Residue, then its C-alpha position, 0 to 999 in steps of 0.5 A: m955427875l954427882l962426883h964433883n961432891l967428892e972427887m977422888n984424890c982431889e988435891t987442887s982447889e981449896t973448895e975440893r979440900m974442904k969437901r973432905l970433911y963430911a959432917i954427920l948431924n945426929g938428931d938422936l943427940s939433938p932432938d930440939c930442932k932449934v939446937l939442931v939447926a944452930t949446930a948445922q949453921e955453926l958447922a957451915a960457918g966453919g966450912v962444912t959443905l957436906l952434911q948428913y942428917r941422921n936420926k935413928s930414934g925419931n919418927a918420920r914427922q920429926m925427921l921431916e920437920h928437922g929436914r925442912e928446917l935445915k934445908s930452909l936455913l942452909g939453902d944451897s950452901v951445904q949439900l944435905i944428905m938424908n940417912d936411910r929415908a929416900d922418901l924424906c929426902l925428897a919431901a925435905g928437898f935434900d941432895g941425896v940419901h945414905v943407906g946402910q947394909d940393912d936398908l933398901s938396896p942402892e938400886s931401889v933407892r936410886r929408882i926413888i930419888g932419880p939420877n941427879r941426887m947423891l947416893g951413898i952406901s955404908t960398907h964394913n968389909p972387902e966383900q961389901v965394898k966389892e958389891a957396892d962398887k957394882t951399884s949406882a952409888d956415888y960414894i962408898a963409906i967404909g968403917p968403923v976405922f977406929a973404935t966409936s961410941s956413935k953406934s950402940n952395936p958397931d961393926p968390927v974395927i977395920g983400922l987403916e989397913g981396912v981403908r987401904r984395902a977398900r981403896e984398892l977395890t973401888r975407884k968410887p969416892l971413899v968416905a971413911i967413918g968411925g972414931i975419926v978425930r982431929g988427932n988421927c984424921r990425917s992418917v986416914i986420908d993418907a991411907g986412901a980415903d977421899a973424905l972423912a965422916v965425923i960425928s963426935d969430934l964436931l959436937r963441942e964448938p962445931g964451927k971451931s972444930a970444923e975449921e981445925f979439921l979443915r986446917i989439918l986436912r989441907 
């Protein structure tokens, strides 16, 4: 079904390796639509094929404008995931939704988006991973792996051991997030993550940075 996006332990084709990088585009940092879209285009040119649009401070109108522009310019070359908002996912024609522990439940979101869009859920400890594994989520995010500045009130750092523990608890594709940079990304994959969600280390020279990530992850 949707698991072709993040096949577990994919070691075969270049296409699957490239999907190990899950870029997160932060609308809070780039409220200007032109800047946001230009960054997304650079990431796509650098090899990113899975991108989440996240905007914690924007209103629904702004988020929908950004989402539609991203979809219009990127088309089907990049799979687009909307953070939090299932309604805006549908309105913008995105490929899926990512929800956190305080958002709508995965099953509620699934009823909204249907069976053919991707659904991801954030987890921060073994208990949450176990619960997420019982849902219809297509992938589970785990973190923060390392200290991160991308959230004002982050959950406790889980370290590489937290990734290893999460890997033991689910066969769903596992996306690691939190403080992941080029200098530590290989160790996170080696700990059991199938993909890495990255924000800060893609901000400067997005295309070049994406290429370097993907080269390390080969």
